Structures are given as structure tokens and as C-alpha cells.
DRENLUMMAR-898679 format. One record per residue (C-alpha): x, y, z. Coordinates in pm, whole numbers, plus 32768, in hexadecimal, padded with zeros to 4 digits. Example, Ala and Ser with C-alpha at 12.3 -4.5 7.8 and 13.67 -1.06 7.14 Angstrom:
2
84CE7E3E830C85577F9682CA
//
This chain:
339
800080008000811E80EB804F81B480BF7EF4806281037E54803882517F0181A082B17EB9815A82787D49801D83467D6280DD84627E0281E684507CF480D584737BEC806785C37C78818386977BDC815786197A747FDC863C7A927FFF87A17B0B80F787DF79F27FF8877078EF7EDE883E79867FA5897E79B58059897C78677F0F894977B17E6F8A6B786A7FA78B40783F7F9C8B0A76C77E2A8B6376BD7E6B8CAC77707F608D08765D7E748CCF75397D1E8D2C75C37CA78E8175427C618FA476287D938F7577027E3A908077D87F0A90FF76B57DD7913A75DD7D2391DD77007E4992C7773F7E4C932B75CF7CD4936375D57CEB943B770F7E02950776707D2C9539753B7C0195A5760D7CDC969876CF7D5D972475887BFC975575067B8397FB76457CA998EC76477C1999AB75227CEF992574077BDC985B73647BFD992072217D34985B71CD7CC5972372807D57963871817EB396C571C07EA6971773337DFD95E273BE7F1794F8735A802E94BD7454819594DD73ED827193AE73BE8334940574F881F5941A75C6817C92CB754082CB922F759282BA92B576F681569231771E81B890D976A082E190D3778A820B914178B181079032787882088F29781B819A8F0576B182EF8F5A7621836E8DF3763B82FC8CA775A381F98BDC766182E98ACF76D983E98BCF774E82E08C95780982568B5578A083B38AEE791183DF8C3F79BC828B8C147A6582E88AB87AE284338B3E7B62837C8C467C2D82818B407CA283988A667D2D84098B927DFA82A88BC47E7F825D8CE97D9781168CD87CD281598E1F7C2080BE8F767C3F7F558FCD7BF97F0F90AD7ACE7DDD91467B737E44916C7CDE7FBA91997C9D7FFF90B97DCA809D8F607DEE7FA48E527D8C7FF68D827EBE7FA18EA57FA77E528ED77EF97DFC8D657F087E6C8D4E80727D858E6E80D17C5A8DB980347CB68C5D80B07C318C7882197ADA8CE5819C7AAD8BBF80AF7B478AD581B17A478B4982B2791C8AFE81D379B889C581407A068924829078B389788322780188F581ED78CA87B381F1789987768366772487C4836676E786F8822A778485B782AC770E85E9841275A3860883A2758B8542825F762E83FD82D2754783CF8402741F84488333746F8350821F74828237831F732F829783B2729182B082587316815881F7729380B58336714881748328711A814581B16FC281AD81306F53822982836EE1838B82D6704183ED834270D7837881F96FCD841B81216FCD856681DD7147858B81D6715085288066705E864180117136873C80C9728686D48039720186AE7ED5715D88047EE872A888947F55736687D77E48727B88587D3A72D089C17D8D74328A2E7D2774FD8AC57E4075218C197D9C73A98C2F7D5C73638BD37EC5745F8CDA7F3073A78DEB7E73725B8D7F7F0D72ED8D6F806C73878EC7804972448F597FC5716F8ECC80E0724D8EB1821573368FD681D4726190D3811770FF9081818B7137900A82F0729390A3832972FE8F7A83FB744E8F488352754D902B82A6753A905F8130768F8FC780F277FF8FC3813C78C88EEB822878C58FE483487839913D839578F9927B834C792692BE84C1799C915A85087AEE91C585977A43929C869E7979917A873079DA90A288567A128F2B883478AD8EBA8872781B8FC4878C79128F5C867C78958DF58697772C8E6A867A77848F49855578308E31849377108D4584E676078E37846A76C58E65832477028CEF82F775A68C5A832A75118CAE81D676478C558104766E8B0D81BF75068AB4817475518AE4800176928A19801575E388F880C2749F88E37FFE752E881F7EDB7622873B7F8D751D86CE808C744F860D7F90757885677EE4762784F4802174E8848880D3746583B87FB175BC83237F7175C982AF80D97462823280D8747181727F8F75B980C57FDE75478065813A74047FD780AF74C77F087FB275A57E7E80C474807E3781AB73E87D63809675307CA9805A75597B3C80B776667B7581BD75807C56828A745E7B628278754B7A4982DB75C97B11840674647B54847B740879E38449752D797F852774AB7A538645754F7BA4860D74657CBF866C73EC7DA4855A749E7ECA85FB75EC7E1285FD75B27D9C849A75877F04842C76A07F9F84F877A87E8F84E9776A7DFF838F76987EC9829977008027830678717FFC82C7783C7F7F81657743809781267847819C818079298137805D787D821B7F5C78808335805B79F58303808E7A2B82FE7F167999845A7EE97A2584F1802A7B77854E7F9C7ADE85FD7E707A1B86DF7F597B6087717FDA7B60885E7EB17A2288F57F457AEE896480727B8B8A767FA17ACC8A707E5A79768ABB7EE578698B327DF678B38C6F7D36773F8CA67CF576E78C987E6678128D727EBC77A58E6B7DB376418E807E3876AE8EAB7FA277DA8F867F4B78D08E997FF37A398ED27F8A7A938D637F827B6C8C897EA77A5A8C3B7DAB7A008DA77D6E7B728DFA7D4B7B9A8CF87C367A628D6E7B7E7ACA8EDA7B917C278E837B187B968DD579E57ABD8F00798E7BDF8FF279C37CD48F1279067DB08F177A3E7E768DE879CD7F6A8DD07AF57E418DA77BE37D978CB47AF37ED38BE07AE97EF48BED7C637D898B8C7C9F7D958A6C7BA57EDF89EF7C2F7E6789E67D987D1389537D3B7DB488417C687EAD87F27D7A7D9687D17E7B7CCB86F47D907DF286097D577E3B85F77ECB7CC985C27F0D7CC284957E247DE183FA7EE87D2A843D802F7BF783937F9C7CC5825D7F4F7D4D825C80B27BF0827881467B68816680657C84807F80CE7C3E80D482397AC78093821F7ADC7F5F81407BDC7E6281C37BBA7D9880827C737EA37FBD7DEB7E797FA27EB97F627ECB7FDA7EB47E26
//
């Protein structure tokens, strides 16, 4: 098993190489990049300065200005050379400098990381803490009032996208009833509050976004747990255990439950990306400056250093998450041996 995971770890660098070089090449050929935007802004400034009569001559930048712009944005070198320079900086812990914010990319990402980590961890903990017991109850109480009532609730929530629910929650609870803030992670006067008031402030800002984060994952995780447990309860080994005198409770807890957790363990590692990725739509609606909104804004602004940094970290977390999933599956299912 040790050799298997060592090989998986050794596959991470070449996989990241393939992902990043493909994205890096796309950023060099996609239209509307930072160089084109800089030229367009210069042309607009030239037109607004009152020289529009000779617009065809005055809007064009000189060759020296174009060369300086290409050098500033790193477009003066071939793709492979520029990529090699980017990798060299990456190995030194430097993700480059943002075009828009004119700050180191790592500092910008680090400032957004705690916010997405806060929502991601809470969403992950609440999802598994609620959905696994709920799935067990629904499997045992199949086709009863409890099962039917909870199914109506979770399917209704699953049918409504998180960003749509967010808009409805803001309209009713924040605008109509004024129970919760309109958005943001904290209030503007957060630094002036004492410790207990800071906790209440963060909680009041987090309730509505968390509801949107959880509404979709609740149905998937709950039904995954329920369906797999029902399949295992109908399996021959469970019926044999009950026929030999094992109580139904022990048959569920000691036999069927562990096998039913295998699909949950398989998808657990992939959810790690949610710890920092979040949902850019939900973050946009609630004006939360998280990791997801940062990536979306960087794409719109053609801020390629941030795009590369976001994709690199997200891909790294996804690859590590897949390895963690394999470890959890091997831990839950003793039949699995990696060789």
C-alpha cells in the first residue's frame, strides 16, 4: 500500500504540468487579453482627450510602447520560455503579480483563503454530520412518514439552485424582515466589536450563505447513504447474520453500515476542493470575497496570474483529495489492498 501511494504522489507533478501548461498556452492565444485591453484603454483615452479628428493616427500606440506593454505582461517571449519562467517562480513560492491589483498573487489568495475555508469546513462538517445519520434513518424507516417527509424537504431543496435560493433568502429575510445582513463576511464595524459580538456578527452573516451551500449537497449525500445502506441490508450476508441470532441493530452498525460508507469515502476527497473553491455564484450574490469569486473576477478581468494561481491550487487540492479518497476507502473496506 505504501508503494501505491508513493506512486500516486509522484504522479502529481506531471499531472499539474499538463494542466498548467495547457491553461498557460490558452491564456496566450485567447482574444481580449490584458495587452488588448491596455491598447483599447489607451485608444479610449486618446479619443477622450480631444484628438478624435485624427483618430486613425493618434489612437495607435508606438512600437516602443507596444514593446513595453508586451514586456510588462510577459508576452515578449515564446510560450514555453514564459511558462518555464513561471514554473521557476512557482518553485520559489512566487505565483506572480496580479495585473489588476498590482499585488503578489499569493498574498491575494491568502487573504481570501480563510473566508472560503470557513464556509467550506462548516459545509463539509454539517453535511456529513446530518446526512449520514439521516440516510441511515431513511433506510431503516423506508416508506414511512419520516422517510417521505424528509424526502419532500431534501428534494425541494435540491430542485432549487443555491444561487436562486440565495436571492430569495436575501429578498425575504434581509430586505423584507431585516433579520440578516444583506451580504459580506462581516460588518464594516467588525474590528470595533468585542469577542462575543464578533462571533454573533459572523454567525448572522453566515447563516444564509451556508443554507445555500448545503441545499444541494444534502440530497446527494443523504440519498447516497440511504440507497447503499438499503442495498446492503438486503444482501445475503446481513440476512445470514440476522438468521444466526445477530440483532438487527448490530447487523446494521457492525456489518451493513461499514460497507455503505464506501461510496461516501470515495467522494470525500473530491469535496476538499469545496474548502477553498466554494461557489462563485453564491459568493457573488452575498458579496463574499472568497476564493471562488476571486477566480471568476480574474477570468473576467483577464488577470492571468491569478487565474493560473487559482487553477494550480485547485488542481493540487483535487489530486490530493483523490489520494485521500483512496486512503479512506482502504480504511473502510478491509478487502481493498493496493499493490
